[in-house]
C-alpha positions as a Markdown table, in Angstrom:
| # | Residue | x | y | z |
|---|---|---|---|---|
| 1 | Unk | 45.2 | 28.4 | 33.9 |
| 2 | Unk | 46.2 | 31.9 | 33.0 |
| 3 | Unk | 48.5 | 33.5 | 35.6 |
| 4 | Unk | 48.7 | 37.1 | 36.8 |
| 5 | Unk | 52.1 | 37.4 | 35.1 |
| 6 | Unk | 50.6 | 36.7 | 31.7 |
| 7 | Unk | 48.0 | 39.4 | 32.3 |
| 8 | Unk | 50.7 | 41.9 | 33.3 |
| 9 | Unk | 52.8 | 41.1 | 30.1 |
| 10 | Unk | 49.7 | 41.4 | 27.9 |
| 11 | Unk | 48.8 | 44.8 | 29.5 |
| 12 | Unk | 52.3 | 46.0 | 29.6 |
| 13 | Unk | 52.2 | 46.8 | 33.4 |
| 14 | Unk | 53.6 | 45.2 | 36.6 |
| 15 | Unk | 51.9 | 42.4 | 38.4 |
| 16 | Unk | 51.3 | 44.8 | 41.3 |
| 17 | Unk | 49.3 | 47.1 | 39.0 |
| 18 | Unk | 47.3 | 44.1 | 37.8 |
| 19 | Unk | 46.5 | 43.1 | 41.4 |
| 20 | Unk | 45.5 | 46.7 | 42.3 |
| 21 | Unk | 43.4 | 47.1 | 39.2 |
| 22 | Unk | 41.4 | 43.9 | 39.6 |
| 23 | Unk | 41.0 | 44.0 | 43.4 |
| 24 | Unk | 39.9 | 47.6 | 43.5 |
| 25 | Unk | 42.4 | 48.3 | 46.3 |
| 26 | Unk | 45.0 | 51.0 | 45.8 |
| 27 | Unk | 45.4 | 53.7 | 43.2 |
| 28 | Unk | 45.5 | 52.8 | 39.5 |
| 29 | Unk | 45.1 | 55.2 | 36.6 |
| 30 | Unk | 42.0 | 54.9 | 34.5 |
| 31 | Unk | 44.1 | 54.0 | 31.4 |
| 32 | Unk | 46.1 | 51.3 | 33.2 |
| 33 | Unk | 42.9 | 49.8 | 34.7 |
| 34 | Unk | 41.3 | 49.7 | 31.3 |
| 35 | Unk | 44.3 | 47.9 | 29.8 |
| 36 | Unk | 44.4 | 45.4 | 32.6 |
| 37 | Unk | 40.7 | 44.6 | 32.4 |
| 38 | Unk | 40.9 | 44.2 | 28.6 |
| 39 | Unk | 43.9 | 41.9 | 28.9 |
| 40 | Unk | 42.3 | 39.8 | 31.7 |
| 41 | Unk | 39.1 | 39.5 | 29.6 |
| 42 | Unk | 40.9 | 38.5 | 26.5 |
| 43 | Unk | 43.0 | 35.9 | 28.3 |
| 44 | Unk | 40.1 | 34.6 | 30.4 |
| 45 | Unk | 41.8 | 35.4 | 33.7 |
| 46 | Unk | 39.9 | 35.2 | 36.9 |
| 47 | Unk | 41.3 | 36.4 | 40.2 |
| 48 | Unk | 42.1 | 33.4 | 42.6 |
| 49 | Unk | 39.9 | 33.7 | 45.6 |
| 50 | Unk | 42.4 | 32.0 | 47.9 |
| 51 | Unk | 45.3 | 34.1 | 46.7 |
| 52 | Unk | 43.3 | 37.3 | 47.0 |
| 53 | Unk | 42.2 | 36.2 | 50.5 |
| 54 | Unk | 45.8 | 35.6 | 51.6 |
| 55 | Unk | 47.0 | 38.9 | 50.2 |
| 56 | Unk | 44.2 | 41.0 | 51.6 |
| 57 | Unk | 43.0 | 39.1 | 54.7 |
| 58 | Unk | 39.5 | 39.3 | 53.2 |
| 59 | Unk | 37.4 | 36.4 | 51.9 |
| 60 | Unk | 35.2 | 38.6 | 49.7 |
| 61 | Unk | 32.3 | 36.5 | 51.1 |
| 62 | Unk | 29.3 | 37.7 | 53.1 |
| 63 | Unk | 27.3 | 35.4 | 55.4 |
| 64 | Unk | 23.5 | 35.8 | 55.1 |
| 65 | Unk | 21.2 | 34.5 | 57.9 |
| 66 | Unk | 17.7 | 33.8 | 56.6 |
| 67 | Unk | 14.7 | 32.1 | 58.3 |
| 68 | Unk | 13.0 | 30.8 | 55.1 |
| 69 | Unk | 14.4 | 30.0 | 51.7 |
| 70 | Unk | 11.0 | 29.0 | 50.2 |
| 71 | Unk | 9.1 | 32.2 | 50.8 |
| 72 | Unk | 8.8 | 34.8 | 48.2 |
| 73 | Unk | 9.6 | 37.8 | 50.4 |
| 74 | Unk | 12.8 | 36.3 | 51.8 |
| 75 | Unk | 14.0 | 35.0 | 48.5 |
| 76 | Unk | 13.5 | 38.4 | 46.9 |
| 77 | Unk | 15.4 | 40.2 | 49.6 |
| 78 | Unk | 18.1 | 37.6 | 49.2 |
| 79 | Unk | 18.2 | 38.2 | 45.4 |
| 80 | Unk | 18.7 | 41.9 | 46.0 |
| 81 | Unk | 21.6 | 41.1 | 48.4 |
| 82 | Unk | 23.2 | 38.6 | 46.0 |
| 83 | Unk | 23.0 | 40.8 | 42.9 |
| 84 | Unk | 24.4 | 43.9 | 44.7 |
| 85 | Unk | 27.3 | 41.9 | 46.2 |
| 86 | Unk | 28.1 | 40.1 | 42.9 |
| 87 | Unk | 28.4 | 43.5 | 41.1 |
| 88 | Unk | 31.2 | 44.3 | 43.7 |
| 89 | Unk | 32.9 | 40.9 | 43.4 |
| 90 | Unk | 31.6 | 39.3 | 46.6 |
| 91 | Unk | 30.1 | 35.9 | 47.1 |
| 92 | Unk | 27.5 | 34.9 | 49.7 |
| 93 | Unk | 27.2 | 32.0 | 52.1 |
| 94 | Unk | 23.7 | 31.2 | 53.2 |
| 95 | Unk | 22.8 | 30.1 | 56.7 |
| 96 | Unk | 19.2 | 28.9 | 57.2 |
| 97 | Unk | 18.3 | 29.9 | 60.7 |
| 98 | Unk | 15.3 | 27.9 | 62.0 |
| 99 | Unk | 13.8 | 28.0 | 65.4 |
| 100 | Unk | 15.7 | 24.9 | 66.4 |
| 101 | Unk | 18.0 | 25.9 | 69.3 |
| 102 | Unk | 20.7 | 23.3 | 68.4 |
| 103 | Unk | 20.9 | 24.4 | 64.8 |
| 104 | Unk | 21.1 | 28.1 | 65.8 |
| 105 | Unk | 23.8 | 27.3 | 68.3 |
| 106 | Unk | 25.9 | 25.6 | 65.5 |
| 107 | Unk | 25.5 | 28.6 | 63.2 |
| 108 | Unk | 26.7 | 31.1 | 65.8 |
| 109 | Unk | 29.3 | 29.0 | 67.7 |
| 110 | Unk | 30.7 | 27.1 | 64.8 |
| 111 | Unk | 30.0 | 28.1 | 61.2 |
| 112 | Unk | 30.3 | 31.8 | 61.6 |
| 113 | Unk | 33.6 | 31.4 | 63.6 |
| 114 | Unk | 35.4 | 29.6 | 60.7 |
| 115 | Unk | 36.5 | 33.0 | 59.4 |
| 116 | Unk | 35.0 | 32.4 | 56.0 |
| 117 | Unk | 33.0 | 35.6 | 55.8 |
| 118 | Unk | 33.9 | 39.3 | 56.0 |
| 119 | Unk | 30.5 | 40.4 | 57.4 |
| 120 | Unk | 27.0 | 39.2 | 58.2 |
| 121 | Unk | 23.5 | 40.2 | 57.0 |
| 122 | Unk | 20.5 | 38.9 | 59.0 |
| 123 | Unk | 17.1 | 39.0 | 57.1 |
| 124 | Unk | 14.1 | 39.4 | 59.4 |
| 125 | Unk | 15.5 | 37.3 | 62.2 |
| 126 | Unk | 15.0 | 38.4 | 65.8 |
| 127 | Unk | 18.3 | 37.6 | 67.5 |
| 128 | Unk | 18.5 | 37.0 | 71.2 |
| 129 | Unk | 20.9 | 38.8 | 73.5 |
| 130 | Unk | 23.3 | 35.8 | 73.5 |
| 131 | Unk | 23.2 | 35.5 | 69.7 |
| 132 | Unk | 23.7 | 39.2 | 69.2 |
| 133 | Unk | 26.7 | 38.9 | 71.5 |
| 134 | Unk | 28.2 | 36.1 | 69.5 |
| 135 | Unk | 27.9 | 38.1 | 66.3 |
| 136 | Unk | 29.6 | 41.1 | 67.9 |
| 137 | Unk | 32.4 | 38.9 | 69.2 |
| 138 | Unk | 33.3 | 38.1 | 65.6 |
| 139 | Unk | 34.3 | 41.8 | 65.2 |
| 140 | Unk | 32.8 | 41.9 | 61.7 |
| 141 | Unk | 30.3 | 44.3 | 60.2 |
| 142 | Unk | 26.7 | 43.2 | 60.8 |
| 143 | Unk | 23.6 | 44.6 | 59.1 |
| 144 | Unk | 20.1 | 43.4 | 60.2 |
| 145 | Unk | 17.0 | 43.8 | 58.1 |
| 146 | Unk | 13.8 | 43.8 | 60.2 |
| 147 | Unk | 12.9 | 45.0 | 63.7 |
| 148 | Unk | 15.1 | 47.1 | 65.9 |
| 149 | Unk | 18.2 | 45.8 | 67.7 |
| 150 | Unk | 19.9 | 48.5 | 69.7 |
| 151 | Unk | 23.3 | 46.7 | 69.5 |
| 152 | Unk | 23.3 | 46.3 | 65.7 |
| 153 | Unk | 23.0 | 48.4 | 62.6 |
| 154 | Unk | 19.4 | 47.8 | 61.5 |
| 155 | Unk | 17.3 | 48.6 | 58.4 |
| 156 | Unk | 13.6 | 48.6 | 59.4 |
| 157 | Unk | 10.1 | 49.2 | 58.0 |
| 158 | Unk | 7.5 | 50.7 | 60.3 |
| 159 | Unk | 4.9 | 47.9 | 60.1 |
| 160 | Unk | 2.4 | 49.8 | 62.1 |
| 161 | Unk | 2.6 | 52.7 | 59.7 |
| 162 | Unk | 2.5 | 50.4 | 56.7 |
| 163 | Unk | -0.7 | 48.8 | 57.9 |
| 164 | Unk | -2.3 | 52.2 | 58.8 |
| 165 | Unk | -1.6 | 53.4 | 55.3 |
| 166 | Unk | -3.3 | 50.3 | 53.7 |
| 167 | Unk | -6.3 | 50.7 | 56.0 |
| 168 | Unk | -6.6 | 54.4 | 55.6 |
| 169 | Unk | -6.8 | 53.9 | 51.8 |
| 170 | Unk | -9.8 | 51.7 | 52.3 |
| 171 | Unk | -11.4 | 54.2 | 54.8 |
| 172 | Unk | -10.8 | 57.0 | 52.3 |
| 173 | Unk | -12.8 | 55.0 | 49.7 |
| 174 | Unk | -15.8 | 54.9 | 52.1 |
| 175 | Unk | -15.4 | 51.4 | 53.5 |
| 176 | Unk | -16.4 | 50.8 | 57.1 |
| 177 | Unk | -16.9 | 47.0 | 57.3 |
| 178 | Unk | -13.2 | 46.1 | 56.8 |
| 179 | Unk | -11.9 | 42.6 | 57.5 |
| 180 | Unk | -8.3 | 41.8 | 58.3 |
| 181 | Unk | -6.4 | 38.6 | 57.4 |
| 182 | Unk | -3.5 | 38.4 | 59.8 |
| 183 | Unk | -1.5 | 35.5 | 61.4 |
| 184 | Unk | -2.1 | 32.9 | 64.0 |
| 185 | Unk | 0.3 | 32.8 | 67.0 |
| 186 | Unk | 2.6 | 30.2 | 65.6 |
| 187 | Unk | 3.4 | 32.5 | 62.7 |
| 188 | Unk | 3.8 | 35.6 | 64.8 |
| 189 | Unk | 7.5 | 35.3 | 65.4 |
| 190 | Unk | 10.6 | 37.4 | 64.6 |
| 191 | Unk | 9.7 | 41.0 | 65.5 |
| 192 | Unk | 6.0 | 40.2 | 65.7 |
| 193 | Unk | 5.3 | 41.7 | 62.3 |
| 194 | Unk | 1.7 | 40.4 | 62.0 |
| 195 | Unk | 0.9 | 41.9 | 65.4 |
| 196 | Unk | 2.3 | 45.2 | 64.4 |
| 197 | Unk | 0.3 | 45.2 | 61.2 |
| 198 | Unk | -2.8 | 44.3 | 63.1 |
| 199 | Unk | -2.1 | 47.2 | 65.5 |
| 200 | Unk | -1.8 | 49.6 | 62.6 |
| 201 | Unk | -5.1 | 48.3 | 61.2 |
| 202 | Unk | -6.9 | 48.7 | 64.5 |
| 203 | Unk | -5.4 | 52.2 | 65.1 |
| 204 | Unk | -6.6 | 53.4 | 61.8 |
| 205 | Unk | -10.1 | 52.1 | 62.5 |
| 206 | Unk | -10.1 | 53.7 | 66.0 |
| 207 | Unk | -9.0 | 57.1 | 64.6 |
| 208 | Unk | -12.0 | 56.9 | 62.2 |
| 209 | Unk | -14.3 | 56.1 | 65.1 |
| 210 | Unk | -15.0 | 52.5 | 63.9 |
| 211 | Unk | -15.1 | 49.8 | 66.5 |
| 212 | Unk | -12.9 | 46.7 | 65.9 |
| 213 | Unk | -15.0 | 43.6 | 65.3 |
| 214 | Unk | -13.3 | 40.3 | 66.3 |
| 215 | Unk | -15.6 | 38.6 | 63.8 |
| 216 | Unk | -13.8 | 40.4 | 61.0 |
| 217 | Unk | -10.4 | 39.0 | 61.8 |
| 218 | Unk | -9.2 | 35.7 | 60.4 |
| 219 | Unk | -5.7 | 34.2 | 60.9 |
| 220 | Unk | -3.7 | 32.6 | 58.2 |
| 221 | Unk | -0.1 | 31.6 | 57.4 |
| 222 | Unk | 1.1 | 34.3 | 54.9 |
| 223 | Unk | 0.6 | 32.0 | 51.9 |
| 224 | Unk | -1.8 | 32.3 | 49.0 |
| 225 | Unk | -3.5 | 29.1 | 50.2 |
| 226 | Unk | -3.9 | 30.5 | 53.7 |
| 227 | Unk | -5.3 | 33.7 | 52.4 |
| 228 | Unk | -7.8 | 31.8 | 50.2 |
| 229 | Unk | -9.1 | 29.8 | 53.2 |
| 230 | Unk | -9.3 | 32.8 | 55.5 |
| 231 | Unk | -11.2 | 34.9 | 52.9 |
| 232 | Unk | -13.7 | 32.1 | 52.4 |
| 233 | Unk | -14.3 | 32.0 | 56.1 |
| 234 | Unk | -14.8 | 35.8 | 56.2 |
| 235 | Unk | -17.0 | 36.0 | 53.1 |
| 236 | Unk | -19.0 | 32.8 | 53.9 |
| 237 | Unk | -20.1 | 33.7 | 57.4 |
| 238 | Unk | -23.9 | 34.3 | 57.9 |
| 239 | Unk | -24.9 | 37.9 | 58.5 |
| 240 | Unk | -23.2 | 41.0 | 57.2 |
| 241 | Unk | -20.1 | 40.5 | 55.1 |
| 242 | Unk | -17.1 | 42.9 | 54.8 |
| 243 | Unk | -17.0 | 45.3 | 51.9 |
| 244 | Unk | -13.2 | 45.3 | 52.0 |
| 245 | Unk | -10.3 | 43.1 | 53.2 |
| 246 | Unk | -6.9 | 44.2 | 54.3 |
| 247 | Unk | -4.4 | 41.3 | 54.2 |
| 248 | Unk | -1.1 | 41.4 | 56.1 |
| 249 | Unk | 0.7 | 40.2 | 53.0 |
| 250 | Unk | 0.3 | 40.2 | 49.2 |
| 251 | Unk | 0.2 | 36.5 | 49.0 |
| 252 | Unk | -2.7 | 36.3 | 51.4 |
| 253 | Unk | -4.4 | 39.1 | 49.5 |
| 254 | Unk | -4.0 | 37.2 | 46.3 |
| 255 | Unk | -5.6 | 34.2 | 48.0 |
| 256 | Unk | -8.5 | 36.5 | 49.0 |
| 257 | Unk | -8.9 | 37.6 | 45.4 |
| 258 | Unk | -9.2 | 34.0 | 44.3 |
| 259 | Unk | -11.7 | 33.2 | 47.1 |
| 260 | Unk | -13.8 | 36.1 | 46.1 |
| 261 | Unk | -13.9 | 35.0 | 42.5 |
| 262 | Unk | -14.9 | 31.5 | 43.5 |
| 263 | Unk | -17.7 | 32.7 | 45.7 |
| 264 | Unk | -19.0 | 35.0 | 42.9 |
| 265 | Unk | -17.9 | 38.3 | 44.3 |
| 266 | Unk | -16.7 | 41.0 | 41.8 |
| 267 | Unk | -13.5 | 42.8 | 42.7 |
| 268 | Unk | -13.6 | 45.7 | 43.3 |
| 269 | Unk | -17.3 | 46.3 | 42.6 |
| 270 | Unk | -18.4 | 44.0 | 45.5 |
| 271 | Unk | -15.2 | 43.7 | 47.5 |
| 272 | Unk | -12.0 | 45.7 | 47.7 |
| 273 | Unk | -8.8 | 44.0 | 48.6 |
| 274 | Unk | -5.4 | 45.5 | 49.7 |
| 275 | Unk | -2.2 | 43.8 | 50.7 |
| 276 | Unk | 1.4 | 44.6 | 51.8 |
| 277 | Unk | 4.7 | 43.7 | 50.2 |
| 278 | Unk | 5.0 | 44.5 | 46.5 |
| 279 | Unk | 4.8 | 41.0 | 45.3 |
| 280 | Unk | 5.8 | 40.3 | 41.7 |
| 281 | Unk | 2.3 | 38.9 | 40.9 |
| 282 | Unk | 0.6 | 42.0 | 42.2 |
| 283 | Unk | 0.5 | 43.7 | 38.9 |
| 284 | Unk | -0.9 | 40.6 | 37.2 |
| 285 | Unk | -3.7 | 40.4 | 39.7 |
| 286 | Unk | -4.1 | 44.2 | 39.6 |
| 287 | Unk | -3.6 | 44.1 | 43.4 |
| 288 | Unk | -3.5 | 47.4 | 45.4 |
| 289 | Unk | -0.6 | 47.1 | 47.8 |
| 290 | Unk | 1.8 | 48.9 | 50.1 |
| 291 | Unk | 5.1 | 48.1 | 48.4 |
| 292 | Unk | 8.0 | 47.7 | 50.8 |
| 293 | Unk | 10.5 | 47.1 | 48.0 |
| 294 | Unk | 12.0 | 43.8 | 49.2 |
| 295 | Unk | 14.6 | 43.7 | 46.3 |
| 296 | Unk | 15.7 | 47.2 | 47.2 |
| 297 | Unk | 15.9 | 46.2 | 50.9 |
| 298 | Unk | 18.4 | 43.5 | 50.0 |
| 299 | Unk | 20.4 | 45.9 | 47.8 |
| 300 | Unk | 20.5 | 48.5 | 50.5 |
| 301 | Unk | 21.7 | 46.0 | 53.1 |
| 302 | Unk | 24.5 | 44.9 | 50.7 |
| 303 | Unk | 25.5 | 48.5 | 50.1 |
| 304 | Unk | 25.5 | 49.2 | 53.9 |
| 305 | Unk | 27.7 | 46.3 | 54.7 |
| 306 | Unk | 30.2 | 47.0 | 51.9 |
| 307 | Unk | 30.4 | 50.7 | 53.0 |
| 308 | Unk | 31.4 | 49.5 | 56.4 |
| 309 | Unk | 33.9 | 47.0 | 55.0 |
| 310 | Unk | 35.5 | 49.4 | 52.5 |
| 311 | Unk | 35.2 | 52.4 | 54.8 |
| 312 | Unk | 34.0 | 54.4 | 51.8 |
| 313 | Unk | 32.2 | 57.7 | 52.5 |
| 314 | Unk | 28.5 | 56.9 | 52.4 |
| 315 | Unk | 26.3 | 58.8 | 50.0 |
| 316 | Unk | 23.6 | 60.9 | 51.7 |
| 317 | Unk | 20.7 | 58.5 | 52.3 |
| 318 | Unk | 17.4 | 59.2 | 50.5 |
| 319 | Unk | 15.6 | 58.3 | 53.7 |
| 320 | Unk | 16.5 | 58.6 | 57.4 |
| 321 | Unk | 19.3 | 56.2 | 58.4 |
| 322 | Unk | 17.9 | 52.8 | 59.2 |
| 323 | Unk | 14.4 | 53.5 | 57.8 |
| 324 | Unk | 13.3 | 51.6 | 54.7 |
| 325 | Unk | 10.8 | 53.1 | 52.3 |
| 326 | Unk | 7.3 | 52.0 | 51.5 |
| 327 | Unk | 4.6 | 53.3 | 49.1 |
| 328 | Unk | 0.9 | 52.8 | 48.4 |
| 329 | Unk | 0.4 | 51.4 | 44.9 |
| 330 | Unk | -3.2 | 51.7 | 43.8 |
| 331 | Unk | -4.3 | 49.2 | 41.2 |
| 332 | Unk | -7.6 | 47.6 | 40.3 |
| 333 | Unk | -8.5 | 45.7 | 43.4 |
| 334 | Unk | -9.8 | 48.6 | 45.4 |
| 335 | Unk | -12.6 | 51.1 | 44.6 |
| 336 | Unk | -14.9 | 53.6 | 46.3 |
| 337 | Unk | -17.8 | 52.0 | 48.2 |
| 338 | Unk | -21.0 | 52.5 | 46.1 |
| 339 | Unk | -23.4 | 54.9 | 47.9 |
């Protein structure tokens, strides 16, 4: 393996300069940094993680707590975190945090205490008081994406406002018989996001003077299959059918589009459909959605934790601290209700 001494000789600088240039710690002139990086690249030199850790007291590794690894939203947030950290020379260690109390206890009382991470990012996981206390005892930076936690730095999306925006879009198009695909109680965990989205939906209806009809609500499980089944229930009931569907996630909205197609409904001529998330398949399905930029959420969380670690002056945020952006993206799945 190529040593740091060989890089120093090739660049014509000291080993201390090589160390500062490649670690990003300490002052190095632009010219010297360029020479070191060129020499390291030509020799195939890679900084030893163990040696760097010993010298700096840092692992250059961030622990990420995630509730699901097989769901699009979480994997996309995770991708944003990983790419942003990789650009800055950091690795990640994943901890899948299920509802199992014993497994969660192991993560907080054993794995995170092995001093293998410099900080922790929690993705959409509601932490109890004891778990939050365990994290704070580590004396490491912690960034939480999701609902509020007064003891932690959090990045949040206002789910009530997001749902209101989606519903108000349908109302502005003249729809009054609007159905909602939400979640059943077993999926309404971690900050009760489905409940907040249903509240936003019902608030928008109330402000428009439209009574909420329980018959126009159908629970699902935030998957395409679940949205498909729920939409078939809503569209197949006897009596009046909805002219629009607001689904609490894009995956369920895509399922609703497929169900409408199978039942012979034209979208958007016969039925308008809107979702939430900004799913990568949304453009393909021409789905109108409220994009909450999950990739950007991950990148912003990574930037926030690195700013705390490196004590670098933070750039002025584009949005209020802690608030994550969202935007209505109008495509071809919604249209004005024919008069």
